[in-house]
C-alpha positions as CSV (number, residue, x, y, z in Angstrom):
1,M,0.2,0.0,-0.2
2,P,1.1,3.8,-0.5
3,N,2.4,5.6,2.4
4,N,-0.1,8.1,4.1
5,E,0.9,11.0,1.8
6,E,0.0,9.0,-1.2
7,E,-2.9,7.0,0.2
8,L,-5.9,6.6,-1.9
9,N,-8.9,8.1,-0.7
10,I,-12.0,5.9,-0.3
11,Y,-13.7,7.1,-3.4
12,E,-10.5,6.0,-5.3
13,V,-10.3,2.6,-3.5
14,N,-14.1,2.3,-4.4
15,S,-13.4,3.1,-8.1
16,L,-10.6,0.8,-8.5
17,L,-12.6,-2.1,-6.8
18,F,-15.4,-1.8,-9.2
19,Q,-13.1,-1.4,-12.2
20,I,-11.4,-4.7,-11.2
21,I,-14.7,-6.2,-10.6
22,S,-16.1,-5.3,-14.0
23,F,-13.0,-7.5,-15.5
24,M,-14.4,-10.5,-13.7
25,S,-16.3,-13.1,-15.5
26,E,-19.7,-13.9,-14.0
27,A,-18.5,-16.9,-12.3
28,E,-15.6,-15.1,-10.6
29,R,-18.2,-12.4,-9.5
30,R,-20.5,-14.9,-7.9
31,N,-17.4,-16.6,-6.2
32,L,-16.4,-13.0,-4.7
33,N,-20.0,-12.5,-3.7
34,S,-20.2,-15.8,-1.8
35,V,-16.8,-15.2,-0.1
36,L,-17.8,-11.7,1.1
37,K,-21.2,-13.2,2.4
38,S,-19.3,-15.8,4.1
39,K,-17.5,-13.1,6.1
40,L,-20.3,-10.9,6.9
41,S,-22.8,-11.5,9.8
42,K,-26.5,-12.8,8.6
43,T,-27.7,-9.1,9.3
44,E,-25.3,-7.4,7.0
45,H,-25.9,-9.7,3.8
46,R,-27.1,-7.7,1.0
47,K,-28.3,-9.1,-2.4
48,D,-25.9,-7.8,-4.8
49,L,-22.0,-7.6,-5.1
50,S,-21.9,-3.7,-5.0
51,S,-23.8,-3.5,-1.8
52,L,-21.6,-6.3,-0.3
53,V,-18.3,-4.4,-1.3
54,T,-19.8,-0.9,0.0
55,S,-21.0,-2.5,3.4
56,I,-17.4,-3.7,4.4
57,S,-15.2,-1.2,6.5
58,E,-12.9,1.1,4.8
59,A,-9.8,-1.0,6.0
60,K,-11.4,-4.3,4.5
61,R,-12.3,-2.5,1.2
62,R,-8.4,-1.5,1.0
63,E,-7.4,-5.0,1.9
64,L,-9.9,-6.4,-0.8
65,L,-8.5,-4.2,-3.4
66,E,-4.9,-5.2,-2.8
67,K,-5.8,-8.8,-3.2
68,L,-7.9,-8.1,-6.2
69,T,-5.0,-6.1,-7.8
70,N,-2.7,-8.9,-7.0
71,W,-5.2,-11.4,-8.7
72,Y,-5.7,-9.2,-11.5
73,R,-2.0,-8.6,-12.1
74,S,-1.2,-12.4,-11.9
75,K,-4.1,-13.3,-14.3
76,H,-3.0,-10.9,-16.9
77,A,0.7,-11.6,-16.7
78,E,-0.3,-15.2,-17.5
79,L,-1.8,-14.1,-20.7
80,R,1.4,-12.3,-22.0
81,K,3.8,-14.4,-24.0
82,F,6.5,-11.7,-23.9
83,P,7.3,-9.6,-20.8
84,R,6.6,-5.8,-21.1
85,R,8.9,-2.9,-20.1
86,P,7.9,0.9,-19.7
87,F,8.8,2.6,-22.9
88,S,7.7,6.1,-23.6
89,A,8.1,7.3,-27.1
90,P,6.1,9.2,-29.6
91,V,4.5,6.9,-32.5
92,E,2.7,7.6,-35.6
93,V,-0.2,5.4,-36.0
94,S,-1.7,5.1,-39.5
95,T,-4.9,3.4,-40.4
96,N,-7.3,3.8,-43.1
97,G,-5.6,6.7,-44.8
98,L,-5.4,8.7,-41.5
99,T,-2.3,9.2,-39.3
100,Y,-2.3,10.0,-35.5
101,M,0.3,11.1,-33.1
102,C,0.3,9.1,-30.0
103,F,2.7,7.9,-27.4
104,I,3.8,4.3,-26.3
105,Q,3.5,3.3,-22.9
106,N,5.0,-0.1,-22.7
107,L,6.7,-2.3,-25.4
108,S,7.5,-5.9,-25.7
109,H,9.1,-8.2,-28.8
110,G,5.3,-9.2,-29.6
111,G,3.5,-6.1,-29.1
112,V,3.0,-2.3,-27.5
113,F,0.4,-0.4,-25.6
114,I,-0.2,2.9,-27.1
115,H,-1.9,5.8,-25.0
116,T,-4.5,7.6,-27.1
117,D,-7.6,9.6,-26.9
118,F,-8.6,8.4,-30.7
119,S,-11.1,5.8,-31.4
120,F,-9.7,2.4,-32.6
121,K,-11.7,-1.1,-32.8
122,I,-10.5,-4.6,-31.8
123,D,-8.9,-6.4,-34.9
124,Q,-8.3,-3.0,-36.5
125,E,-5.0,-3.3,-38.6
126,I,-2.7,-0.4,-38.0
127,T,1.0,0.7,-38.9
128,M,3.1,2.2,-36.4
129,T,6.4,4.1,-36.8
130,F,8.8,4.9,-33.9
131,S,12.3,4.9,-32.8
132,L,13.8,2.9,-30.2
133,S,16.6,5.2,-29.4
134,R,17.4,8.8,-30.8
135,A,20.4,7.4,-32.8
136,E,18.6,4.8,-34.7
137,K,16.4,5.1,-37.8
138,D,12.5,5.1,-37.5
139,L,11.1,1.5,-37.3
140,T,7.9,0.6,-39.2
141,V,5.9,-2.2,-37.7
142,R,2.3,-3.5,-38.7
143,G,-0.1,-4.8,-36.0
144,K,-3.5,-5.6,-35.0
145,V,-5.5,-3.8,-32.1
146,V,-6.2,-6.6,-29.6
147,R,-7.4,-4.4,-26.7
148,V,-9.2,-1.0,-26.3
149,D,-9.7,0.7,-23.1
150,S,-10.1,4.5,-21.8
151,Q,-6.3,4.8,-21.9
152,G,-5.5,3.8,-25.3
153,I,-5.0,0.4,-27.1
154,G,-3.0,-2.8,-27.1
155,V,-1.4,-3.7,-30.2
156,K,0.0,-7.2,-31.3
157,F,2.7,-6.9,-33.8
158,G,2.2,-8.8,-37.2
159,E,5.9,-10.0,-36.6
160,M,8.1,-10.0,-33.5
161,L,10.6,-7.5,-32.8
162,P,14.1,-8.9,-33.3
163,E,15.7,-10.2,-30.1
164,D,19.2,-8.0,-31.1
165,M,17.2,-4.6,-31.1
166,G,18.5,-3.6,-27.6
167,L,15.3,-4.0,-25.9
168,H,16.5,-6.0,-22.9
169,L,12.9,-7.2,-22.1
170,N,13.6,-10.5,-20.7
């Protein structure tokens, strides 16, 4: 958990909890619902998961957030074939005859996350042009959008980046 100066307020805790819960499958939500019900007294039982979450103490919500954050990270780490590393660089994204200026947030040999406010769709083919360092020439890579969220897009490269590009991702 962050120190007291950086500690999330209860509204941020609630927001993050419900964001993570929204990524859960229906079966995972039912499981969480039954776990929370088993920890509450019979008089505190609520019918829905959101009522259960908001009925527990602030300390218990923070504890739940930490557990769900760890669960979410471990679940998504398993899905990644290649480790990602933070990488901040401008990128030109071209699709359907249009070019957008965006920023790379993280990078792996197999894909990239691009921070953008522009609208993209899952399975949309794009071409990205960026530089891995100031000294190198620009790299142009084709890819397919595999994830879209409020922060940007996850893109799977059409071909893996070569191991010898100095990324040191392993």
